[in-house]
N, C-alpha and C positions, 0 to 999 in steps of 0.2 A: 776442195769445193765438188767431186760428183761422193767423194765419200760421206761429206757430212747430210748432201742430197738423198745419198741409198741409206741414211742412219737417221735422214731424216724421216720417209716413206712409212721406212721397216716402226718407227718409233708409235707413228700413227697407226697404221694397221695393225700394231696391239692395242693400241687403246682401245682401237674402238673398238674391235674385238672383244679387249677386256669389258668395253662400256656393255656392250649388246649380251653377252652371257650374265651381266649382275640385271638388266632387266630382264633378263628369261627367267633366273630365280626369281626374283619377282613377282613373276606372273602367274609359277608356278607354286610362287606361299601364298598367298592371294585367293588363289583361283579353285585350290584344291576339293574343298569342303563342300564346292556344291549346296550352297546356304538357300539361291535365289529356289530351288526347285519347288516346283506348287507342283500338285497330283491335276490340278485343273488348267496346266499354264495351253490355253490355244495359241494361236495366231492370225490375225489379221492383213493379207498379201496388201497391201499399200503402193503407191506408185516409186516413192522411194525405198521402199524397202517393208522386211517383216515386222509388224505392232505386236504383240507379245501382250495377251491378255486371260485376265482371270475372270470367270463369269458363274455366279453364285446365285440361290435361292429364287423368292417369287415375289411382286407386285410390281410398285411403281422404281421405274426402273433408276439410276444411281451413280452415277460415274465416279469414280476415286481418280484424279490428279496430283501426283505427286507434286513434289521442287524439283525441279531443276539446279542442285547443288549436287558436288560432285559425290557418285554416290549412289544418286538416291532413288528409286526405282514402284513396283509395287511393298516390299517387306515396312516401305515405310506407314502404311495401313493394315500391319499381319497380325493386328491387334487389335484389330477394329469390322474388319469382311468378315466372320463367322454370324457376329451379334448384327451385325445393319442387314443383314442377310434375310434377317428373320422377316421381316416386314416390307422389304426390295430384293428388284436383282437384279445384286449389285456387279459390277463392270471397273476391276481396276487394271487399267493398262503399266506399261514400260512402255515413257513415250521417245519415239527413235532416239536413239546415242543413247540408249539408258537404261539399264539393267539386261537384260532377256529379247530383248528387242535387235534386229540389226543396226548396224555402227555406221555407213557409209564413211569414208572422204567427202563427202562438204561442206558448207557455210548454212548452219543451223542459226531461222529468223527465227524471226515471230512468226511473220504469214506461217509458215512451213507445220509450227503446229496449232496452229490459230486451220487449218486447210487438214489438219490428218482429223483433226478431234471431229470437225466436224462431218466431214467424209467417214468415221467412225460412225458417228451419233446414225445418219442416217441407212448406212454399208451392214453396222450386223446389228446395236441394240431395234436400230427401226423406229421411236417413238420419241417423243419428246421430251427429253432429261433430264433433273434435277442435278449437278455437281457439286464434288469438294474440289476444291481447291486452296491446295498450300503454298505457301510461302512467293516464288517469283514465279507459278503458271498461275496465277491469280491471272496476271495481264493474256495471258490466253484466251483462261475463261469468259472474261471480259471483251475482248474483240470475236470470239466465235459467237458472241450473241448479239454485239453489235455487229459483225458480217449475217447473219443470219440466227435472226430472232424466235422462230419458230421451234428452234432446234434442241432447244435450251430450255427449263421451267424456272426451276430456282439454281442461287445459286451459295453459299456455303464457302467462307474463306474464312480457313486458315492462319493465319499468323499473316494478313496480308503483306508484302513486300513495298518499301517508301517511295511513295507514286517520281520523289527528286528520283531517284540512284532508276528508278522505272523509266523515265527520260534521258539518258545520258544514252550518247550514242560511239560506234566507236572509229578512233581516233589516230593517228600515226603512233602511238607509242602501240595503240593495243592493237592495230593491225600485223606491226612486227612482232612484238612477242604472240599474236597468231600463229605466224607463220614457223614462228621459232619451234612451236609447241609443234607444229604438222612436220617437222623432218622428219624419218624416221630412225633415226639412231640419241642421237643427242635432244631434239625434242622431244621422245621419249625417257632420256631418260630424265633430264629434266619434270617431266611431268611425275615419274615415282618419285624423286624427290618432292613433290607434295602431297604425295599420296597414299604416303607410307602410312605403318599402321598408326606409325609412334601421334603424326601429324592431325587421324584419322579421330583419335581419343582424345587428344585436348581441343579438340575438336567439341568433339561429344560432349566437355567436362565445362567448355568455359563458354561455349554457344548456345545449342542444344537442350539439355536437360537443367530441370530445375539443383536438382538431385543428384551425385554422383554415382550413388548406392542403387540407384536403379535402370542405370546403366548395366543390358546386358554382353558378354563376349560376344552373343554372334549380333548382337544392331553391327560392331565395330567391322567383325567380317563379315558379312553381308552387303555394308558400306561397303567399303576394299574387293568383296568379289566384281559387286555392282560399275566397281570404276574401271574396272582391269581387265572381266569380259566384254569381247573376246582378243587377245594376243596386244592389248593395253589400246583399241582403235575407239575407249569412251574417251583418249582426250582429242577426236576432234571436238564433237559436241564441246567437253571443258573451253580450245580453243575458242570456239561461236561465242561463248556468254562470258568470260572472263571477257572476249573486247569489245563485247557489249550490242552485237549482231542478234539474241534474242530480243532484247527490250525494247520499248513502244510507247510510248505517247500514248497514257487511254483516258486522259482526262477527258479528252469527247464523247469516248464514246461513256464513259460514269457517267456524262453529262443526258445521257439520252437513255440511258435503258434503263423501260420500264418495268422489269421482272423485279422479284421480292428478290431481298440482296443482305447476311445474314455475315456479318463477322465477330470471328471466334478470337480471344487474342493470348495468349502466356500472359500472364501478373507478368514476368520476370523479366519478357523477351524487352530490349534495348527501345524504347519508344513508342510502344506500340500503340499508347492511349493517342497520342499525336497523331501517330501517321492512322490511326481507321479515325479519330477525330475531323482529317485531310480527306480523307473518304466521304466522314461525312456531308462536307463541305459543298462539295459536288455534289453530292447524291442524297440531300436528305429523309429521302425514306428505306434507310441503310439500317438497321438494327442491328447489335452488337454487345456479346457479352466474352466476361475473361474472365480462367483459371487459373486460382490464386496456387501455388509455387511450382512452374510448368514455363518453358521457354519456350524454344521453339518445337517441341515435336512434342506440343499435349499431349492428340492420336499414339503416342507410345508412352511417355508419362503418364499420362492418364485417363485412360482409356476407354473406360466407365462415363465420366463426362463428360467425354465429347462426343458418346455414342448417345446419352442424351440430351444436347446439347439440336443434332441433327434428329433424331427422331421427334422430339416438338416442334423446332423450327418446317419438318414435313409432313406432318397430319395435315 
């Protein structure tokens, strides 16, 4: 009996060690390229950690908020920042838990991001700001606008998240999954299985881009690097995201906001017409447009068209 227990302990130790080695190999493989480095890197010392941001140009302030999906970061806007900075003072930030910002082991919530955006505008930008937001981060912009309407001017939304999905709340199952993902070795191993190069390439081909030919190798590597720096700690924000802690019901805010709102959809994004129609139902003042032959990331697949719409709306 003692020999069996001893053998089991040895096998468990060896298995844990092997998984740890695999985790370290994945980390080295996905972070060696330094794809997320920008010469314009700045850091805002916020209460829960440092927030990386890029500032370029002069003119009316414009804040770019990336999506909340795996690997998102300011890289999402790398094809439009320079052009937008010709007419605007552009700020692009890595939200806490993403990119090169700090990634503490905390529960990430919509309120956390709302407060970080309000504080960033007040303390760094210093004046009323236009916002471009994509995917899930639309809820952050709307709630920030609702909670402190004096800090935000106009809102431009690229492929906004479905209102029904934003209304989903944490369940027993998602809370359990969050706990598992946050464990040191096994949780990291599961996270690595979900965020490997094969799965990221599949996501880009199936969900992010309409034409796979437009996908660049650096796109995949940049998302992978963001998803693994530093030392896989991006798994904490991912755990909160899939557990629905970043969600919130924005319908009441949507009804009450009096700010100008413009929505841009990738024509081939799944159910995007219905999604935007639902937003307009609650706020008929919303204007919209669609970019053909694009999906979830039209600002990466058709940047010149996105720039044209943004400049037109902010005139």
